[in-house]
C-alpha positions in Angstrom: 2.9 -43.0 -61.1 4.5 -41.7 -64.2 3.9 -45.1 -66.2 0.1 -44.9 -65.1 -0.2 -41.2 -66.3 1.7 -42.2 -69.7 -0.9 -45.2 -69.9 -4.0 -43.0 -69.1 -2.9 -40.3 -71.6 -2.4 -42.9 -74.4 -5.7 -44.7 -73.8 -7.2 -41.3 -73.9 -5.9 -40.2 -77.1 -6.9 -43.9 -78.5 -10.5 -43.6 -77.3 -10.8 -39.7 -78.1 -11.6 -39.0 -74.3 -8.7 -36.4 -74.0 -9.5 -32.8 -72.7 -12.2 -31.6 -74.8 -11.8 -28.3 -76.9 -13.5 -25.3 -74.9 -17.4 -25.3 -75.2 -17.4 -29.0 -75.7 -19.6 -31.2 -73.9 -17.6 -33.4 -71.2 -17.6 -37.1 -71.4 -21.1 -38.6 -70.7 -21.4 -42.2 -70.6 -25.0 -43.1 -70.6 -27.2 -45.9 -71.8 -31.0 -46.9 -71.3 -32.6 -50.5 -71.5 -35.9 -51.8 -72.6 -36.9 -55.2 -72.0 -39.8 -56.7 -73.7 -41.5 -60.3 -73.8 -43.6 -62.1 -76.5 -44.6 -65.7 -77.4 -43.6 -65.0 -81.2 -40.0 -65.9 -82.3 -37.8 -63.7 -84.2 -39.4 -60.1 -83.2 -39.1 -57.9 -80.3 -42.3 -57.9 -78.7 -43.9 -54.5 -77.6 -45.0 -55.7 -74.0 -43.0 -55.6 -70.6 -45.9 -57.7 -68.9 -47.8 -60.9 -70.4 -49.9 -63.8 -69.1 -49.5 -67.2 -70.6 -50.1 -70.8 -69.8 -47.9 -72.9 -68.0 -45.4 -74.5 -70.5 -45.4 -71.8 -72.9 -42.3 -70.6 -74.5 -41.5 -66.8 -74.3 -39.1 -64.6 -76.1 -37.3 -62.0 -74.6 -35.8 -58.8 -76.5 -33.3 -56.6 -75.1 -33.0 -53.1 -76.8 -29.8 -50.7 -75.5 -29.7 -47.2 -76.7 -26.5 -45.0 -76.4 -28.3 -42.1 -74.7 -24.9 -40.3 -73.7 -22.1 -39.0 -76.0 -19.3 -41.5 -75.8 -19.5 -44.6 -78.3 -19.1 -48.1 -76.9 -17.4 -51.0 -78.4 -18.1 -53.9 -76.0 -21.4 -55.0 -74.4 -22.3 -57.7 -71.9 -25.5 -58.9 -70.9 -26.8 -60.8 -67.8 -30.3 -61.8 -66.7 -31.1 -62.6 -63.2 -33.1 -65.6 -64.1 -31.3 -66.8 -67.2 -27.9 -65.8 -66.4 -24.9 -64.6 -68.5 -26.3 -64.0 -72.1 -23.1 -62.6 -73.7 -19.9 -61.1 -72.7 -17.6 -58.5 -74.4 -19.6 -58.6 -77.7 -17.8 -56.4 -80.1 -20.4 -54.0 -81.5 -19.9 -50.2 -82.1 -22.9 -48.3 -80.4 -22.6 -44.7 -81.6 -24.2 -41.9 -79.3 -27.9 -41.9 -80.2 -27.9 -45.4 -81.8 -29.9 -48.5 -80.5 -29.4 -52.0 -81.2 -31.9 -55.3 -79.9 -30.7 -58.6 -79.4 -33.1 -59.8 -82.1 -31.5 -57.4 -84.6 -28.2 -58.7 -83.3 -29.3 -62.3 -84.6 -29.8 -63.5 -80.8 -32.6 -65.7 -79.4 -33.3 -65.4 -75.8 -36.0 -67.9 -74.9 -37.4 -69.5 -71.8 -40.2 -72.1 -71.2 -42.3 -70.4 -68.6 -43.9 -72.9 -65.7 -44.8 -70.4 -63.2 -45.1 -66.4 -62.7 -41.7 -65.2 -63.2 -40.1 -61.5 -63.1 -36.6 -61.3 -64.3 -34.3 -58.3 -64.8 -31.8 -57.9 -67.5 -28.7 -55.8 -66.9 -26.7 -54.4 -70.0 -23.2 -53.2 -69.5 -21.3 -51.2 -72.1 -17.8 -50.2 -72.0 -15.0 -49.2 -74.4 -12.6 -52.0 -73.1 -13.4 -55.4 -72.6 -13.5 -57.2 -69.1 -13.4 -53.8 -67.3 -17.1 -53.5 -66.4 -18.8 -53.0 -63.0 -22.5 -53.2 -63.1 -24.7 -50.4 -61.5 -27.9 -51.4 -59.9 -29.9 -48.2 -60.4 -29.3 -46.9 -64.0 -30.6 -43.5 -63.2 -27.7 -43.4 -60.2 -24.5 -41.7 -61.4 -22.3 -44.1 -63.6 -19.4 -45.8 -61.9 -16.4 -47.6 -63.7 -14.2 -50.4 -62.4 -10.7 -49.0 -61.0 -9.2 -50.5 -64.5 -11.8 -48.3 -66.7 -11.0 -45.4 -64.5 -7.2 -45.8 -64.7 -7.1 -46.1 -68.8 -10.0 -43.5 -69.0 -12.4 -45.8 -70.4 -16.2 -45.2 -70.4 -18.6 -47.7 -68.8 -22.4 -47.4 -68.4 -24.9 -50.2 -67.1 -28.7 -50.1 -67.4 -31.4 -52.4 -66.0 -34.9 -53.5 -67.4 -37.6 -55.7 -66.1 -40.2 -57.8 -67.4 -43.1 -60.3 -65.8 -44.5 -63.3 -67.2 -47.7 -64.4 -65.2 -49.2 -67.8 -65.7 -52.7 -68.2 -66.3 -54.2 -70.5 -63.8 -55.5 -73.6 -65.2 -59.1 -74.2 -65.9 -60.8 -76.1 -62.9 -61.6 -79.7 -64.3 -65.3 -80.1 -64.9 -67.0 -82.6 -62.5 -68.1 -85.5 -64.1 -72.0 -85.5 -64.6 -73.9 -88.2 -62.2 -74.6 -91.2 -64.1 -78.1 -91.3 -64.8 -80.1 -94.2 -63.3 -80.6 -96.6 -66.0 -81.6 -99.3 -64.2 -85.4 -100.1 -63.7 -86.6 -99.9 -60.3 -86.4 -103.1 -58.0 -89.3 -105.5 -58.8 -90.0 -107.7 -55.7 -89.6 -111.1 -56.2 -92.8 -112.9 -56.5 -92.1 -116.6 -55.3 -94.4 -119.6 -56.5 -96.1 -121.1 -53.7 -95.7 -124.8 -53.4 -98.4 -127.0 -51.7 -97.7 -130.5 -50.5 -100.4 -132.6 -49.5 
């Protein structure tokens, strides 16, 4: 127990999470996540829902904002359709600051063949590999026992986009072949007389 308390106090001193001076706000680890989609590579789109033709490549952009008062140093991002995109990415995200996957030089793309709704989950933490996602970003943030033990801060946020596939245009029916043959003429036989 004494060892755990010593580790917790040392971690708090390292992370600046020790008892706040009188009148200071308590630690409030919070993030928000915005996810957009576009058909243009290298930019953050402005739409959370688009319609494309089947076979179109779309580009997703995830933008995280530190809405709390605790800086975060490690980040992980997963997408329920695309899987893990990165884990324990080191990036100093100060309170009030934002960063997007595009600004970080990451390209997240998918070729869409059917209507797709996908949810991205961004987790920010002060220590790597100690993250537990929270499904609802508005719910009180929860940390794993390891994060609690060393007084690190964890926050998670989710965002969703929809890509609808435009139904294919119906094939035009072939025009009926115009009758080009002349009307049938009755065959007239030459009479033969034998005599």
